[in-house]
Each structure stands twice: as C-alpha cells, then as structure tokens.
OpenMM code with the backbone's topology and positions (N, CA, C; nanometers):
from openmm import Vec3, app, unit

residues = "UNK UNK UNK UNK UNK UNK UNK UNK UNK UNK UNK UNK UNK UNK UNK UNK UNK UNK UNK UNK UNK UNK UNK UNK UNK UNK UNK UNK UNK UNK UNK UNK UNK UNK UNK UNK UNK UNK UNK UNK UNK UNK UNK UNK UNK UNK UNK UNK UNK UNK UNK UNK UNK UNK UNK UNK UNK UNK UNK UNK UNK UNK UNK UNK UNK UNK UNK UNK UNK UNK UNK UNK UNK UNK UNK UNK UNK UNK UNK UNK UNK UNK UNK UNK UNK".split()
positions = [
    Vec3(-1.3510, -0.0831, 0.0263),
    Vec3(-1.2620, -0.1411, 0.1025),
    Vec3(-1.1259, -0.2246, 0.0259),
    Vec3(-1.0435, -0.2280, 0.0591),
    Vec3(-0.9176, -0.2751, 0.0025),
    Vec3(-0.8522, -0.3780, 0.0901),
    Vec3(-0.7592, -0.4895, 0.0206),
    Vec3(-0.7162, -0.6194, 0.0855),
    Vec3(-0.6156, -0.6419, -0.0114),
    Vec3(-0.4995, -0.6607, 0.0457),
    Vec3(-0.3906, -0.7069, -0.0543),
    Vec3(-0.3894, -0.8410, -0.0530),
    Vec3(-0.3230, -0.8869, -0.2083),
    Vec3(-0.3383, -1.0624, -0.2657),
    Vec3(-0.2294, -1.1340, -0.1520),
    Vec3(-0.2524, -1.2355, -0.1462),
    Vec3(-0.1110, -1.2881, -0.0648),
    Vec3(-0.0299, -1.3360, -0.1785),
    Vec3(0.0946, -1.2629, -0.1662),
    Vec3(0.2078, -1.2956, -0.2592),
    Vec3(0.3162, -1.3010, -0.1738),
    Vec3(0.4292, -1.3505, -0.2410),
    Vec3(0.5355, -1.3602, -0.1515),
    Vec3(0.5982, -1.2075, -0.1265),
    Vec3(0.6446, -1.1706, -0.0177),
    Vec3(0.6960, -1.0606, 0.0313),
    Vec3(0.8431, -1.0486, 0.0931),
    Vec3(0.9299, -0.9788, 0.0626),
    Vec3(1.0393, -0.9434, 0.1253),
    Vec3(1.0840, -0.8051, 0.1890),
    Vec3(1.1061, -0.8221, 0.3028),
    Vec3(1.1605, -0.6574, 0.3382),
    Vec3(1.3092, -0.6281, 0.3064),
    Vec3(1.3075, -0.5030, 0.2674),
    Vec3(1.4505, -0.4577, 0.2067),
    Vec3(1.4559, -0.3374, 0.2990),
    Vec3(1.5235, -0.3403, 0.3777),
    Vec3(1.5496, -0.1959, 0.4921),
    Vec3(1.3887, -0.1512, 0.5354),
    Vec3(1.3276, -0.0172, 0.4899),
    Vec3(1.2279, 0.0333, 0.4948),
    Vec3(1.1214, -0.0204, 0.3798),
    Vec3(1.1905, -0.0698, 0.2722),
    Vec3(1.1392, -0.1040, 0.1554),
    Vec3(1.0586, -0.2073, 0.1440),
    Vec3(0.9653, -0.2821, 0.0540),
    Vec3(0.9066, -0.4038, 0.0385),
    Vec3(0.9309, -0.4610, -0.0704),
    Vec3(0.9655, -0.5677, -0.1089),
    Vec3(0.9501, -0.6178, -0.2526),
    Vec3(0.8301, -0.7326, -0.2438),
    Vec3(0.7431, -0.7124, -0.3524),
    Vec3(0.6200, -0.8225, -0.3334),
    Vec3(0.6310, -0.8668, -0.4594),
    Vec3(0.5918, -0.9966, -0.5049),
    Vec3(0.5870, -1.0518, -0.6491),
    Vec3(0.4410, -1.0052, -0.7115),
    Vec3(0.4515, -0.9645, -0.8255),
    Vec3(0.3210, -0.9267, -0.8900),
    Vec3(0.2670, -1.0683, -0.9224),
    Vec3(0.1243, -1.0768, -0.8800),
    Vec3(0.0430, -1.1904, -0.9167),
    Vec3(0.0700, -1.2554, -1.0583),
    Vec3(0.0549, -1.1454, -1.1533),
    Vec3(0.0516, -1.1944, -1.3271),
    Vec3(0.1548, -1.2692, -1.3524),
    Vec3(0.2963, -1.2112, -1.3283),
    Vec3(0.3815, -1.2562, -1.3785),
    Vec3(0.5142, -1.2890, -1.2861),
    Vec3(0.4806, -1.2956, -1.1472),
    Vec3(0.5899, -1.3029, -1.0661),
    Vec3(0.7131, -1.1749, -1.0471),
    Vec3(0.6763, -1.0814, -1.1432),
    Vec3(0.7841, -0.9840, -1.1516),
    Vec3(0.8066, -0.8958, -1.0151),
    Vec3(0.8979, -0.8478, -0.9657),
    Vec3(0.9420, -0.8005, -0.8267),
    Vec3(0.8726, -0.6592, -0.8458),
    Vec3(0.8034, -0.6053, -0.7622),
    Vec3(0.7618, -0.4784, -0.7404),
    Vec3(0.8243, -0.4090, -0.6137),
    Vec3(0.8764, -0.3121, -0.6155),
    Vec3(0.9723, -0.2784, -0.5083),
    Vec3(0.8765, -0.1384, -0.4482),
    Vec3(0.8485, -0.1258, -0.3474),
    Vec3(0.7676, -0.0432, -0.2795),
    Vec3(0.8490, 0.0380, -0.1779),
    Vec3(0.8553, 0.1690, -0.1993),
    Vec3(0.8885, 0.2601, -0.1165),
    Vec3(0.8291, 0.2774, 0.0376),
    Vec3(0.9159, 0.3409, 0.1066),
    Vec3(0.8470, 0.3081, 0.2519),
    Vec3(0.6835, 0.3539, 0.2806),
    Vec3(0.6287, 0.4606, 0.2133),
    Vec3(0.4918, 0.5088, 0.2056),
    Vec3(0.4004, 0.4008, 0.1570),
    Vec3(0.4498, 0.3295, 0.0366),
    Vec3(0.3522, 0.2468, 0.0030),
    Vec3(0.3703, 0.0978, 0.0803),
    Vec3(0.4950, 0.0842, 0.1575),
    Vec3(0.5162, -0.0223, 0.2206),
    Vec3(0.4172, -0.0200, 0.3585),
    Vec3(0.4017, 0.1030, 0.4051),
    Vec3(0.3150, 0.1072, 0.5137),
    Vec3(0.1678, 0.1013, 0.4826),
    Vec3(0.1058, 0.1429, 0.3712),
    Vec3(0.0042, 0.1167, 0.3328),
    Vec3(-0.0712, -0.0108, 0.2881),
    Vec3(0.0660, -0.0966, 0.2315),
    Vec3(0.0496, -0.2453, 0.2295),
    Vec3(0.0201, -0.3213, 0.3295),
    Vec3(0.1249, -0.2909, 0.4457),
    Vec3(0.0769, -0.3603, 0.5666),
    Vec3(-0.0503, -0.3318, 0.6221),
    Vec3(-0.1014, -0.2040, 0.6006),
    Vec3(-0.2592, -0.1879, 0.6500),
    Vec3(-0.3583, -0.2594, 0.5881),
    Vec3(-0.3239, -0.3344, 0.4566),
    Vec3(-0.4108, -0.4059, 0.3701),
    Vec3(-0.4067, -0.5504, 0.3991),
    Vec3(-0.3707, -0.5799, 0.5539),
    Vec3(-0.3719, -0.7552, 0.5528),
    Vec3(-0.4938, -0.8000, 0.5681),
    Vec3(-0.5943, -0.6897, 0.6179),
    Vec3(-0.7295, -0.7511, 0.6198),
    Vec3(-0.8301, -0.6465, 0.5284),
    Vec3(-0.9249, -0.6534, 0.5113),
    Vec3(-1.0107, -0.5484, 0.4399),
    Vec3(-0.9960, -0.4427, 0.5347),
    Vec3(-0.9490, -0.3344, 0.4530),
    Vec3(-0.9576, -0.1871, 0.5467),
    Vec3(-1.0191, -0.0772, 0.4416),
    Vec3(-1.1029, 0.0155, 0.5064),
    Vec3(-1.1508, 0.1273, 0.4361),
    Vec3(-1.0352, 0.2288, 0.4119),
    Vec3(-1.0491, 0.3216, 0.3209),
    Vec3(-0.9682, 0.4308, 0.2893),
    Vec3(-0.9516, 0.5255, 0.4194),
    Vec3(-1.0344, 0.5295, 0.4935),
    Vec3(-1.0257, 0.6209, 0.6183),
    Vec3(-0.9453, 0.5725, 0.7095),
    Vec3(-0.9509, 0.4153, 0.7315),
    Vec3(-0.8548, 0.3667, 0.7941),
    Vec3(-0.7293, 0.3724, 0.7685),
    Vec3(-0.7033, 0.3905, 0.6442),
    Vec3(-0.5511, 0.3943, 0.5707),
    Vec3(-0.5059, 0.5312, 0.6111),
    Vec3(-0.5979, 0.6379, 0.5637),
    Vec3(-0.5776, 0.7644, 0.6162),
    Vec3(-0.5437, 0.7799, 0.7537),
    Vec3(-0.6028, 0.7126, 0.8457),
    Vec3(-0.5552, 0.7308, 0.9736),
    Vec3(-0.4171, 0.6788, 1.0167),
    Vec3(-0.3770, 0.5712, 0.9418),
    Vec3(-0.2550, 0.4995, 0.9692),
    Vec3(-0.1415, 0.6110, 0.8921),
    Vec3(-0.1788, 0.6743, 0.7863),
    Vec3(-0.0745, 0.7709, 0.7342),
    Vec3(-0.0837, 0.9104, 0.8170),
    Vec3(-0.1605, 0.9367, 0.8816),
    Vec3(-0.1739, 1.0561, 0.9768),
    Vec3(-0.0762, 1.0264, 1.0933),
    Vec3(-0.0726, 0.9206, 1.1359),
    Vec3(-0.0232, 0.8664, 1.2710),
    Vec3(0.1327, 0.8773, 1.2432),
    Vec3(0.1459, 0.8225, 1.1234),
    Vec3(0.3040, 0.8029, 1.0760),
    Vec3(0.3683, 0.9369, 1.0172),
    Vec3(0.2834, 0.9919, 0.9498),
    Vec3(0.3242, 1.1237, 0.9004),
    Vec3(0.2555, 1.2291, 0.9592),
    Vec3(0.2473, 1.3062, 1.0792),
    Vec3(0.1675, 1.3935, 1.1207),
    Vec3(0.1898, 1.5367, 1.0509),
    Vec3(0.3173, 1.5509, 1.0337),
    Vec3(0.3579, 1.6798, 0.9741),
    Vec3(0.3205, 1.7075, 0.8417),
    Vec3(0.2888, 1.6118, 0.7750),
    Vec3(0.2390, 1.6146, 0.6308),
    Vec3(0.1050, 1.6627, 0.6025),
    Vec3(0.0491, 1.7537, 0.5138),
    Vec3(-0.0762, 1.8073, 0.5055),
    Vec3(-0.1580, 1.6873, 0.4669),
    Vec3(-0.2889, 1.7213, 0.5045),
    Vec3(-0.3909, 1.6200, 0.4948),
    Vec3(-0.4106, 1.5843, 0.3268),
    Vec3(-0.4307, 1.7020, 0.2803),
    Vec3(-0.4325, 1.6590, 0.1143),
    Vec3(-0.3378, 1.5992, 0.0395),
    Vec3(-0.1995, 1.6234, 0.1072),
    Vec3(-0.0842, 1.5455, 0.0431),
    Vec3(-0.1117, 1.3884, 0.0839),
    Vec3(-0.1289, 1.3539, 0.2044),
    Vec3(-0.1543, 1.2326, 0.2612),
    Vec3(-0.2637, 1.1696, 0.1800),
    Vec3(-0.3490, 1.2023, 0.1305),
    Vec3(-0.4845, 1.1793, 0.0483),
    Vec3(-0.4366, 1.1398, -0.0691),
    Vec3(-0.3663, 1.2416, -0.1253),
    Vec3(-0.3035, 1.2321, -0.2591),
    Vec3(-0.1883, 1.0881, -0.2930),
    Vec3(-0.1328, 1.1025, -0.1860),
    Vec3(-0.0362, 0.9628, -0.1714),
    Vec3(-0.1075, 0.8491, -0.1657),
    Vec3(-0.2136, 0.8492, -0.0705),
    Vec3(-0.2892, 0.7266, -0.0682),
    Vec3(-0.3524, 0.6713, -0.1959),
    Vec3(-0.4094, 0.7685, -0.2715),
    Vec3(-0.4663, 0.7663, -0.4147),
    Vec3(-0.3947, 0.7158, -0.4821),
    Vec3(-0.2752, 0.7698, -0.5145),
    Vec3(-0.1491, 0.7153, -0.6051),
    Vec3(-0.1142, 0.5462, -0.5756),
    Vec3(-0.0965, 0.5228, -0.4520),
    Vec3(-0.0265, 0.4071, -0.4184),
    Vec3(-0.1412, 0.2984, -0.4211),
    Vec3(-0.2754, 0.3339, -0.3672),
    Vec3(-0.3670, 0.2317, -0.4125),
    Vec3(-0.3927, 0.1899, -0.5745),
    Vec3(-0.3737, 0.3049, -0.6481),
    Vec3(-0.3739, 0.2968, -0.8016),
    Vec3(-0.2451, 0.2189, -0.8595),
    Vec3(-0.1499, 0.2426, -0.7862),
    Vec3(-0.0238, 0.1613, -0.8557),
    Vec3(-0.0275, 0.0224, -0.7896),
    Vec3(-0.1020, -0.0265, -0.6910),
    Vec3(-0.1244, -0.1303, -0.6423),
    Vec3(-0.2215, -0.2211, -0.7226),
    Vec3(-0.3252, -0.1386, -0.7472),
    Vec3(-0.4367, -0.1950, -0.8426),
    Vec3(-0.3561, -0.2166, -0.9891),
    Vec3(-0.3126, -0.1489, -1.0402),
    Vec3(-0.2610, -0.1530, -1.1761),
    Vec3(-0.1475, -0.2680, -1.1672),
    Vec3(-0.0825, -0.3219, -1.0688),
    Vec3(-0.0033, -0.4395, -1.0607),
    Vec3(-0.0632, -0.5696, -0.9960),
    Vec3(-0.2080, -0.5318, -1.0046),
    Vec3(-0.3121, -0.6676, -0.9712),
    Vec3(-0.2626, -0.7251, -0.8248),
    Vec3(-0.2146, -0.6342, -0.7547),
    Vec3(-0.1643, -0.6523, -0.5814),
    Vec3(-0.2970, -0.6274, -0.5011),
    Vec3(-0.3968, -0.5901, -0.5290),
    Vec3(-0.5145, -0.5583, -0.4232),
    Vec3(-0.6404, -0.6293, -0.4839),
    Vec3(-0.7202, -0.6286, -0.3894),
    Vec3(-0.8352, -0.6566, -0.4236),
    Vec3(-0.9463, -0.5448, -0.3607),
    Vec3(-1.0704, -0.5207, -0.4452),
    Vec3(-1.1328, -0.4379, -0.3830),
    Vec3(-1.3025, -0.4682, -0.3686),
    Vec3(-1.3474, -0.4440, -0.2609),
    Vec3(-1.4911, -0.4949, -0.2518),
    Vec3(-1.5675, -0.3783, -0.2173),
] * unit.nanometer
topology = app.Topology()
chain = topology.addChain("A")
for resn in residues:
    res = topology.addResidue(resn, chain)
    for name in ("N", "CA", "C"):
        topology.addAtom(name, app.Element.getBySymbol(name[0]), res)
C-alpha cells in the first residue's frame, strides 16, 4: 500500500508541483503522475491505482499502464514523496 506525504502542492494546468520533503525543491508531475498522486491521498493499493489509470486511459494497453504505475511510484519514492506499508 502507498500514500503520499503531506507536502505543499500547487496545480499548474494538468500538472502538479509538489515540494520534495528532504529539501523543499519543486517536483513537477506530468498529468499521469498527477493522477497517481491524487489516488494516494490515503493508503492505496497498486490494484486501486491500476483501476484509476484504466478508467482514465481505457485505450492504453494494460501492460503500458502497469509500466507507467511502476515508473511513477519509483519516481515518487526516489523523491521521498510516498510512504509504503
């Protein structure tokens, strides 16, 4: 399960800009990452994220959505923006 950390967030069109917890540096999220971020307001499973991505991008192949989810969560984790339990 994943949840995003409570950090300052600003919407910029379809993108989000969040402050990295370690140093406050801005992290700009493209629309796909912003969608995943919004799913992580509370503890969320990978399958719940996959369901949101499938709803938002039904024409995208499942494998591509899974790869995107994996990449996005790895990026968020590298920046210290998510917690995992």
